N, C-alpha and C positions, 0 to 999 in steps of 0.2 A: 659706082660700087653700090651693092645692096645696103640698105640700112635697116632692113628688118621692118616689121610692123610696129612703128612707134605708138600708134593709137592704142594698141593692145598691150603695151608694155605693163607688166605686172607692178604693183605697188606693195610695200609692207602693209599687213593687215593692221598693225598697231604701232603707236610710237615706241612702246616697250620692245616689240620685235626689232625695230631698227636700232635701238640703243644696245639691246643684248647681242645682235649680230655684229654691229660694228666694234663694240667692246671686245667681243669673242675674237674678232680679227686682230685687235691691238694686244689683247692679253696673250703674251707669248711665254715661253718657258725661261726666258731671261727675267721675267717678272718674279719668278721663284728663286732662281739660283744666282742671279746677279744683284738684283735691287737690295735685298736684305743685306747682303755682304758689304756693298759699297756704303750703304747707310751706317753700319757698324764701323767701318773703316774710316769714315770721314766725320764722326761726331754724332752719329745717332740722330736724335731729333733735330738737330742743327742742320744737318745735311738734307733732312726731310723738307724743312722749311725753304732751304735754298732751291732744292729741286722743284717744289711747288711753284715758286716764282718763276723758274726757267720754263716750266711746263705752260704757264699762262702767257709768257711772252715770246716763246719759240714754238712750242708744239701746238698749242690751241689755234693760233692764227692760221697755220698752214693746214691743220685738219678742217677748219671752217672753209678754207679755199678749195681743198679737194671735194668736200661735200657740195659746195656751191657750184662748182665746174660741173659735176655730175647731174645735180638737180636742174641747173640752167639749160644743160644740153639735152637732158633726157637720154643720155648715153653714157656707157662706160668709157674707159680710157682709149678705146678703139676709135670712137668717133666724136668724142667731147670737144677736143680742140678744133676739129674740122668744122664743128657746128658754130663754134663761138669766136674763132680767130678772124682778124681782119683779112680781106680778100688778098691774095698774093703773098701771104705770110706762110712760114714754114713750121709753125709750132706743132702741127699734127705729126711730123716725123718722129716726134718723141714717143709715140704710141708703140713703136717696135722695141725701143729700149725698155719702156715699162713692161711690155709683154715678156722680154728676155728676163727682166728682173723677177717677174712673178714666177717664171719657170725655174730660174735659178734657185729661188728661195725654196720652192717646193722640192727641188732635186736633193736637198739635205735635209729639209725639215721633215719629210715623210719618213726618213730613217730615224731621226731622233725622236719623232713621235711614237714610231715603233718600239723604241727603247721603253718608253712610258707603258705602253700597253703590254709589253713582254713583262715588265716588272709588276703590273697590276695582276697578271695571271700568276707569276711565281709567288707573289705575296698570298694571293688567294689560295693557292694549292699547298702552301706551307714549305715551298722550296727554300725560302729565306730564313725559316725558323731554325733555331738551334744551332747555328753556324758561328764560328769564331770570326772576329774581325777580319783575319786573313782570308777566311773562306767566303766571307761576303764579297770582299774585293775581287777574289777569283771568279765569282758568278758573273760579275760585270765584264772581266776580261775574257771569260769564256764567250759571253754573249757577242762581244765585238769580234772575237776570233772565228765565229761560226756563220759563214756567208748564208748557209741555209736557213738557220733561225732568223737572221736579220732579214732575209728575203721574205719569210712567211709573214713577219708582223709589218714589214713595209707594205706587202701587198694588201694586208688586211686594212691598213691605213688608207692606201689609195682607193680601194674598193669602197670604203665607208664614205670618203670624201665624194666620189662619183655618184654613189647611190643617193646621197642627200641631194647633190645638185641636180640630178635628173628629174627629181620631183617638182622642181620649180622654187621661186622665192618664198611663196607663203606656205605651200604644203611640205616643202623640204628644208630649205636653208633656214627660214625664220622659225618654224615649228620645232625642228630639231635642236637648233642652237639655243633657243629659249629653255628647252628641257635640260640641255648639257650645262648651260650657264647657272641655271637655278640649282641643279644637283651639285655643281662645283661650289657655289656660295654656301649651299647648305652643309656640305662635308667640311668646309673650311671653318664654318662657325663651330661645329662640334669639335674639330681639332684645336681650335684656339681655346675653347674652354677646358679641354684636357691639358693643353700646353701651359697655360697661365696658372692652373692650379696645382702643377707639379711641385714638390718640394724643391726650392732653389730656383723656380722659374722666374720668380720676381727679379732676380738679379739680371737675367738675360733681358727681361722686359725693360729695366732700367738702362741697361747698355744700349738698347735698340731705340728707345724712344726718348730718353732725357737729353735734352740739348747739352752738348759738350763743345763750346765754342773754341776751347783750347785745342782740340783736335782739328777743328776746322781752319783755325787761323794761326795757332800757336807753333807750327811747325816750320816756319820760315816762307819765303815767297814762293819757292817751288812747290812745296807741299800743299799750299793754299791754291795755287793755280791747278794742281792735279785734282784737288776736290771740286773747284769750280768747274773744270772741264768735264770731270765725271758726272756732274749734276746736269751740265748743259747737253752732253752727249745723250745721257739716258732720257732726258726730257724730249729730246727729238726722236730717238729711235724707238721709244716705247709705244708710240702710236701707230707704227707701221706706215708712215706717211712717205710719199715721194714716188711710188710706183704705181699709183692709181687703184690701190686695193681699197681705198676708202671712197673714191670718187663713184665707183659703181653702186655703192649703197645709197649715195646721194640721189643717183639717178631713179632709184626705186622710191624715193621719199616724196611725200605729198607736200604741197605748198601751204599747208595750214599752220605751220610753225617756223619760226625764223631759224636760221642755221646756227647762229652763235649759241643759243641755248642748248640746242640739241648736241653740238660739239663739245660743250662744256660738261654735258652729262655723260658723254662717251668717254671723255678724258678722265672724268672723275671716277667712273666705274673702274676703268683700267688701273688708276692709281689706287683705288680701294683694294683691288685684288693684290697688288704688289704689297701694300702695307700689311694686309692680312696675312701674306706668306710669312712676312717677318715675324708676325705675332705668333706663328706657329713654330718657326724655326729657331729663334733665338732663346725663348724660354725652354724649349726642349733640349736643345744643346747644352745650355748652361746648367740645366738640371742635372745632367749626367757628366758634367766635366768635359764637355767636348767643344773645341773651338771651331766655329763653322768656317768651312773653306769655300772659296768661290769655284763655280764650274761644275761639270758632271759629277765629280767626286763627291760633293756635298749631297747630291741627290741619290746617287746609286750605291754609295759605299758608306758615308758618314751616317746618314739618317737611318738606313736599315739596321745599322748597328745600335743606333740609339733606341729604336723602336724594340729591338730585340730585349733591351733591358727593361722595358715597361711591362706592367701588367696588361694582358690582352694585346701584347705587342703585335701579334700577326693581324689583329683587326685594324690597329692604327696604321700598320704598314700598307695594308690593302686601301684603306680609305685615303691615305695620302697619294698613292699612285693611281687611284680612281679619279681624284681631282686633277692631278697632273694630266692624265689621259684626256679629260674633258677640256682642259686649257689647250692642249696640243690639237685635239681634233677640231675644236671650235674655229682655231686659226687655219688649219687644213681647209675646211668646209668653206671658209670666207674667201681665201685666196683661189680655191678652185672655182668658185662662183665668179670671181673677177676674170679667170682665164676663160671660162665657158661662155660669159657674156661678151668677151672680146670676139670670139667666133661668130656669135649671134649677131652683133652690131656690125661688125666689119664685112662679114661675108654672107649675111642673111641665112646662117644655117638655123635648122631647127634645134631646139635645146637637146634632144636626144642624140642627134649627129655630132653636135659639138661635144657631148659628154663622151661619146664613144672614141672619137679621134683624139681629143686631148687627154682622155684618161689613158689610152694606150701610150701616148707620148710620155706623159708623166710617169707612167709605170716603167718605161725603158730608161728614161733619162735618170730615174732615181737609182739605178743599179750601180753607177760608178761610185757613188758615195759610200754605199754599204760595202762594196769590194775595198774601198780605200782603207778600211779598218783591218783587212785580213790579206786577200789575194793581191791587192794593189798597195799594200802599206808602205812598199818602198818608193811610191810616187809621192814626192813632195816638191814644194815650191820654196826656194830659199827665202827665209825671212817671215814666211806665212805659215807654212805647214802642209798637212795632208790635203786630200782632195775636199773633204768637208769644210777645212778651214779656208781653203782657197775660194769655194763657193760662197761661204759666208762673208769673207772679205769683200768680195766683189759687190754683193748686195749691200751689206750694212756699212761699209766704209766708203762706197762710192756711188752706187744707184740711188740709195735712200736720200742722202744729203743733197746731191746734184739734181735729183728729181724733185725734192722738196723745193730747191732754189728755183727750179723751172716753173712750178705751180705759182710760186710767190711772184715771180717776174711776170708771168702771164696775166695775173690778175691786178697788177699794179702798173703795167706799161701800156701805153696807148697802142702799140704795135700788137699787143695781144688782146685780152678781153677789156682790159682797163679797169681802173679802180671804181668808176661809177657804175659800169656794167655789173661788176662783182658785188657791189654794195647793194644795188637794186634787188638783185636776186637774193642775196643773203638775207636782207630785210623783209622779204615777202613772208607774210604770215604774222600770227600773234607770237609774242614773246621778246626776249632779249635782243635789241639791235646791236649790230657790230659797231664799234666805237669808230667814227669818222676821224676822230682827231689822231688816230694811229697811222694815218696815211703817210706822214713823213717818216715815222719809224719803219713802216713796212717797206717803204721805197728804197731807203738809204741804210738804216741801221741793221735790220734783220738779215739782209743779204750777207753782210760783213760776218755776222755771227755764224751764219750756216758755213761760210767759207772757213772760218775758224774751226768749226767741227770737222769739217772735211779734211783740213790740213793736219788737225790733231790726230785723226785716225791714221794717216799715213806716217807720221813721225816715227812711232815705235819701228815700222817696218824698214823706213830708211835708215834708222840707226843700226838696225840689224845688218842691212846691206853694207853699210860702211865699216861695221866690225868685221864681217866676213872678207871685205876687200882688203883690209889693212891687216888681217890675221889676228885681230883682237878678240874675235868671237869664236 
């Protein structure tokens, strides 16, 4: 098979570019509407501390492995296992599952990202101003019910992702993502200052950040396990590890710096964005007596109502959805780049041809999700939900944890790359070395934790199936 021209493979122009692009891939919409909510639900600062521990012992090692596999092979997931595996082994077959995972992720993420762009436009034009709470809720309902409107904004998102990727890694992905991430962080800082200075905002700040170990451990064994599992799961899923989305950026990384330190910076920036989102949401909601809810309702119904009550509410609403759009598009660009690089590495396509073919496929395959909210709203899967929920479940609850486990096994088993091969590449360059003493934990302990996360993601679905089968649901 054609490998493409490895000698002319692009590299990131700067370390900052690598960190920003990788963090842009990791920073997803869940950072905004899920992380703050579960922090408040499970003890605020106490949960944050527990989450950070799990981030270091679960997410960071596998992120290091994805980056190292990419840099060691100088290929994306299409050829990385082929280059590094032992002769006669079959690790490389995972490439097709990884490709399917990236496609499935974008099949619903382009529609959800389109919601953010739509609301940025609606807030900028004043469409959300002067509305009652019920009317604000109706705006979101009308958006979902309109296949034409969803189609327009989904198309814009796909076009933006392809347009950036066709320019290449330095001129397109790195340059544009640095601008979007910088703009996003700047807008977030402005909004944090506004939120924490609102009358009553301090109460929300305390609820969010002051550790309450009673909420974490005082509710009994089941409640404590719920909190622990929530921290474990979010620490794993927040970094978008498992389907090769990160390994491709490792393949563009120079060998000047060690992997461990760079991975820590990426994980740190992703976590910083999540915490900053909470610094906006909790003080703002508490200042106006609104309890933050989890999920899209928080972003598209609750917060626009809150902004409406604030001086210069239209401005704050626009800024909020501007940063949300930047977060969404940065993820789209990063995953699109992984898909484009797959075609370049696997079949030797030119970048332009890869963008045209995959762009057309991504556009067509994104249509079922947007129709699932209207024309195909009756299509549901028992125990999971509509088309978007099914696509999300396949990726988040299955491909990410099992893919993360595969990267882990590949880097620790002799039949794969092996721990020594991984460690030699990871420690190449200046900076923090990967701790050798973690070998036993990575070989025997972390696989068990990942399987716990996997099983835990299935339990609610299985419980619903049992309830349906017994007539209790």
